[in-house]
N, C-alpha and C positions, 0 to 999 in steps of 0.2 A: 481562195475563190470568194467573188462576190456575186450575188445574183442581186440587180437593181428591180425594182418595180416596173412593171409593164406600163408602156405609154402608148396610146391613151387606154385608161381603163376607168370605166366602161369603154368597151369600142365597138365600132361599126365601120367599115367591113375589115380592118386590118390593126393589129396591134403590134408593137416593136417589143421585143425581149431583149435586154442588154445584161451582160454579165462581163466580169474581169477574170481571165485565166491566168493565174500566176506563173505557170510554166506549162510547156508543151504536155499534151496528154490526150486521152480518150474522153470525149465529151458526148453524152446522151441528153437530149432534150426533148421529153414527151409531154404531149397534151391528153390530159383525161376527163372523162365526164365525172359527174359526182357520185356515179356507181362505182367508179374505179375502172372503168374501162377504156383503154386506148383509144383515142381519136385520131392521133396524128403524131407520127415521129418526125420531128423537124431536124433534129441532127444526131447522127449516130456514127462519129469517126474520129480521127485524130485531127487535131487542131494545135497551132502555135500559140505560144503565151500572148496574152494583151487584151485589150478593150475589144469585146464582141458584140454584134447585135444580129437579132435574126427576126424576119417578119413571120406573122401567122395571119394568113388570110380567110379564118373561120371557115376552113375545109378539112374534110376528113383525109385518110391515107389513099383514098381513090378519087379525091379532087371534088367530091360532093359537098355543098354547104351545110353547116351544121345548124341545129336549132338554137335559138336565143336561150340564154341562161348562163349560169356559173360554170366555169370549168378551171381544173388545177394545172398547173405546168410544174413540170420537175426538172431539174438539172443535177446530173450527176457526172463527177470527175474523180477517179480514185477515190477516195474515202469520202469525199464531199460530196452531200446530197441535200437539197432544198427544194421545198415546193411551196408555191405562191396561188393565190386566187386570181382570176380575171373574170369578166362578166361580158358577154356579148349580148347587144342591143339589138333589137331589129325595128 
């Protein structure tokens, strides 16, 4: 699996997370604040192999806008897990 850098980064109001899934599998993509708290779960389900992208519009799981600042996003599928940093500017 390959997790590409988010674009744009820094961003406002939307960033795109891209990844390449080499085979079908369960995928979890989660946004965390710098304290490790879950801000938003973008994906949590089975996906077919291929190049994928998903947008984050700087909102939390209940649809409220989040504060400006740094966030972490993690993608997990099978034994693969990777985390990268993104920055929301306001």
